[in-house]
Structure formats: structure tokens, C-alpha cells
C-alpha positions in Angstrom: -2.1 -23.1 4.3 -0.2 -22.3 1.5 -1.4 -19.8 -1.3 -0.5 -19.2 -4.8 -3.0 -16.3 -6.1 -3.8 -13.4 -3.8 -6.0 -10.7 -5.0 -6.9 -7.3 -3.4 -10.4 -5.7 -3.7 -10.8 -2.0 -2.7 -10.5 1.1 -3.0 -7.7 4.0 -2.2 -6.2 2.4 1.2 -6.0 -1.0 -0.5 -4.4 0.9 -3.5 -2.1 2.3 -1.1 -2.6 5.7 -0.2 -0.5 7.3 2.0 2.3 5.1 1.9 4.3 6.3 -1.3 2.6 9.0 -4.0 1.6 9.5 -7.3 5.4 9.6 -9.1 7.4 6.9 -7.3 3.7 4.7 -6.7 1.8 3.8 -3.5 3.0 0.4 -1.2 0.6 0.0 0.8 -0.7 -2.9 3.3 -1.8 -5.4 0.1 1.8 -4.9 -1.3 3.3 -5.4 1.9 1.1 -8.4 2.8 1.6 -10.1 -0.6 5.8 -9.7 0.4 4.8 -11.3 3.4 3.1 -13.9 1.5 5.8 -14.3 -0.7 8.4 -15.1 1.7 6.5 -17.9 3.0 4.8 -18.7 -0.6 7.6 -18.9 -3.2 5.9 -18.0 -6.9 3.1 -16.7 -5.4 1.2 -14.3 -7.9 -0.9 -11.1 -6.8 -3.0 -8.9 -8.4 -4.2 -5.6 -6.8 -8.0 -4.3 -8.3 -8.5 -1.7 -5.9 -9.0 1.9 -7.0 -8.9 5.4 -5.1 -12.9 6.9 -4.9 -14.5 3.7 -5.5 -17.8 2.9 -3.5 -18.7 -0.2 -2.4 -21.1 -0.8 -4.9 -18.5 0.3 -7.6 -15.9 -2.3 -6.2 -18.6 -5.1 -6.1 -19.5 -4.2 -10.0 -15.9 -3.5 -11.1 -13.8 -5.7 -9.6 -15.5 -8.5 -8.4 -16.0 -10.0 -11.7 -12.1 -9.7 -12.6 -11.2 -11.1 -9.3 -13.0 -14.2 -9.9 -11.8 -14.7 -13.7 -8.3 -14.8 -11.6 -9.2 -17.6 -9.5 -7.5 -16.6 -6.4 -7.2 -18.7 -2.9 -6.9 -15.4 -1.1 -8.8 -12.2 -1.4 -8.9 -9.4 1.1 -11.8 -7.1 0.5 -11.7 -3.5 2.2 -14.4 -0.9 0.9 -17.3 1.0 2.4 -15.2 4.2 3.7 -16.0 6.4 0.7 -19.7 5.7 1.3 -19.6 6.3 4.7 -18.6 10.0 4.8 -21.1 10.5 2.3 -24.1 12.2 2.7 -27.3 9.6 1.8 -25.1 6.7 3.4 -27.1 3.7 3.5 -25.3 1.0 6.3 -27.8 -2.0 4.6 -26.8 -1.0 1.2 -23.3 -0.8 2.1 -23.3 -4.2 3.7 -24.9 -5.9 1.1 -22.4 -5.5 -1.5 -19.5 -6.2 0.7 -21.7 -9.6 1.3 -22.5 -10.4 -2.1 -18.1 -10.6 -2.7 -17.8 -12.5 0.3 -20.2 -15.1 -0.9 -18.9 -15.0 -4.5 -15.6 -15.4 -3.3 -16.1 -17.8 -0.8 -18.3 -20.1 -2.7 -15.1 -20.0 -5.4 -13.2 -21.7 -2.8 -11.3 -18.6 -2.3 -10.6 -17.6 1.6 -11.3 -14.0 2.3 -10.2 -11.2 4.4 -12.0 -8.1 5.2 -12.1 -5.3 7.9 -14.6 -3.6 10.2 -13.6 0.4 10.4 -12.2 2.2 13.0 -13.2 4.6 15.8 -13.3 7.9 13.3 -14.2 10.0 16.0 -10.9 9.1 18.1 -8.9 9.8 15.0 -10.3 13.1 14.7 -12.8 15.1 16.8 -14.5 16.5 13.7 -15.6 13.1 12.8 -17.5 12.2 15.8 -21.0 12.5 14.2 -20.1 9.8 12.1 -19.4 7.4 14.6 -23.2 6.0 14.6 -22.9 5.3 10.8 -19.5 3.3 11.6 -21.0 1.0 14.5 -23.9 0.2 12.5 -21.8 -0.6 9.5 -19.5 -2.6 11.1 -22.4 -4.6 12.9 -23.5 -6.0 9.7 -19.9 -6.3 8.4 -19.6 -8.7 11.3 -22.7 -10.8 10.9 -22.3 -11.2 6.8 -18.6 -12.2 7.8 -19.8 -14.8 9.9 -22.2 -16.2 7.5 -19.6 -16.9 5.0 -17.1 -18.1 6.8 -14.5 -14.5 6.1 -11.7 -13.8 8.4 -12.6 -10.4 10.2 -10.1 -7.9 11.9 -11.9 -5.7 14.0 -10.5 -2.3 14.3 -13.1 -0.6 16.1 -11.5 -1.4 19.8 -7.8 -0.9 18.8 -6.9 2.4 20.4 -3.5 2.0 18.7 -5.3 3.6 15.4 -6.1 7.1 17.3 -2.6 7.8 17.3 -2.0 10.4 14.6 1.6 8.2 13.6 -0.7 6.0 12.2 -2.5 8.0 9.5 -1.0 10.4 6.6 -2.2 13.9 6.8 -5.1 13.9 5.6 -6.5 11.4 8.2 -8.1 9.5 5.4 -5.3 7.1 4.8 -3.2 5.1 6.8 0.9 6.6 7.0 3.6 4.0 6.0 3.4 3.0 9.5 -0.3 2.3 9.9 0.1 0.5 6.4 3.0 -1.6 8.0 0.9 -2.4 11.1 -2.1 -3.5 9.2 -0.5 -5.9 7.1 1.0 -7.4 9.8 -2.4 -7.5 11.4 -3.3 -9.5 8.3 -0.7 -11.4 8.5 -1.3 -12.4 12.1 -5.0 -13.4 11.2 -3.9 -15.6 8.7 -1.3 -17.5 10.8 1.8 -16.5 8.4 5.2 -17.8 9.3 7.0 -15.1 11.2 3.7 -13.3 12.4 2.3 -12.6 15.6 1.1 -10.1 18.1 3.3 -7.2 18.1 1.5 -5.0 15.6 -1.2 -4.5 18.6 1.5 -2.8 20.5 1.2 1.2 21.1 3.6 3.5 20.1 5.6 5.6 22.6 3.7 8.5 23.9 4.1 11.7 22.4 4.3 15.3 24.4 1.1 17.1 25.2 -0.2 19.1 22.8 -1.3 22.5 23.7 -5.2 23.4 22.9 -4.1 26.1 20.6 -1.8 23.8 18.4 -4.8 21.1 18.5 -6.9 24.2 17.2 -4.7 25.0 14.2 -4.0 21.3 13.1 -7.6 21.5 13.1 -7.7 24.5 10.8 -5.3 23.0 8.8 -6.9 19.7 8.5 -10.0 21.5 7.2 -8.6 23.9 4.2 -6.4 21.5 3.0 -8.0 18.4 2.6 -11.7 18.9 3.9 -12.3 22.0 1.9 -10.8 19.9 -1.1 -12.8 17.0 -0.8 -16.4 18.5 -0.2 -15.4 20.8 -3.4 -15.0 17.3 -5.0 -18.4 16.0 -4.2 -20.0 19.5 -5.3 -18.7 19.2 -8.6 -19.7 15.4 -8.8 -16.2 14.3 -9.1 -14.1 11.7 -7.4 -9.9 11.2 -6.5 -10.4 8.1 -8.6 -11.7 9.6 -12.1 -10.0 8.1 -15.2 -7.9 5.4 -12.7 -7.8 1.9 -13.4 -6.4 -0.5 -11.0 -1.9 -0.4 -10.6 -2.3 -3.9 -11.1 -4.7 -5.6 -12.6 -3.5 -8.7 -13.3 -1.7 -11.7 -11.7 2.2 -11.4 -11.3 5.3 -12.4 -9.1 5.9 -10.4 -6.0 9.4 -8.3 -5.5 10.0 -8.2 -2.1 11.2 -5.0 -0.6 12.3 -3.7 3.1 9.7 -4.6 5.9 
């Protein structure tokens, strides 16, 4: 299948955090996927409506109307992580927001790709209490995707995602390697020319880390990332306050390096 208009909806992962910076810009898996699409579909137009910090309902309310106006033939929807890690998480409410997007986009004739969430406990031990939330939400996303014919990438069983090299230092956003691997996963799910299942291959093993080094890494993460995140929540602030989409209009794609 060929694609002429690709629109990405979501939060910080789709915006591309962890793959670049606020000065030079964020590339991210959606940009990388757009480049892969453009190689197979010359003339492809691409919009990225994602904004960091957005909850699933905000993605639906703010981005879905804009996406429908752009009449994409391909859309990716990734949202819910910001809900999942906050107090008061409601899996049914988050899944309903995602299903609203699935329903509206597929009804408009758009092919939709979405994702389940990985095993957070395998990524960082301090997130193990969140695993039941992940499983609940993933089951609901899977059911909603099936109802609307959405292509779903199931990341929870992927042991590759437990590798620290797949994540940036904040453990919330993919590293450049992680973004590249996920873009390859979506390309494979879409059966794009040049795609295959090599994105699933494990990375070469790392030397074993001592217990004290692992404990020190946890403390650094708490001080450097978890603490500031909690501080923003207590102040009622979001990392996305005052921010808008980096690519709100459909524009041609410049193909970069893999």
C-alpha cells in the first residue's frame, strides 16, 4: 500500500524526546518512520501533532480534530504513558480516549498504527508497582484495536526493551537507538519495502554491573529525573505547558541518515 499523507498523534515519545534536544530539534521515531515512508512513497507529506506531557484525553481533544482536517491515509497514535504514571490513573478512561481516536480515524479511511506499553518494571525496578496498570491498559488497548482494525505493536513481551541502551537517561523516553528500533518496528508492521524483523534482535551483552553501581544509578535517577517530575506534579505543571506541535502542517519530508 502506498501512502501520501502521514500524521502522528501523541505525547513526548512521538514528539521525539530522547533523540535530539530543544536547541537542535528532536527527531524521534515518527520522523524516522516518515523518512522510511518517503523512500517508498516519493512526495509523502508528514505532520507531527504530538506535544510532550499530554494526557490521552488531551491528545484526543487537541490533536484528533486537526488530524482529521489533514485527511491522512496513515496515522500513528501513541498516548497514555503520562496518564499511567500519575495518581488517579483510570485505565478505562484512558482506553476510551484512545478508542475514540481509533474509531474516528479509521471511519475516515485512515490506516492506524498504535502500541501497547512495555514492561516498566523491567526497565526500572522502581516502576514495578505500575506493572498491573500497564497490563490492564494494554488489554484494553488490544481490544479496542481489534474492534477498529488498528495495527498494534505489542511491546510488553519484548525483552529488548529492558536493555538500558534503548532508553535515554531519564528512562521515560527512548534513546536515539530506541527511536530507530521502534521506527523500524512500525515500518515492519506496515510491510514497507526494506523492512524486516531485525529490529527485534537483542543488543550485544553488556558487562555485569555491581550491586553498588546499580544502587547508585537508581539514586541518580531519583535525584535527576523522578524528583523534578514529582515537583512539577505538586505545582500542577507539565513539561508541555506553553508548547505547540513541532510540525502542525503536512509538509514534504527531508530524508536523513538511518
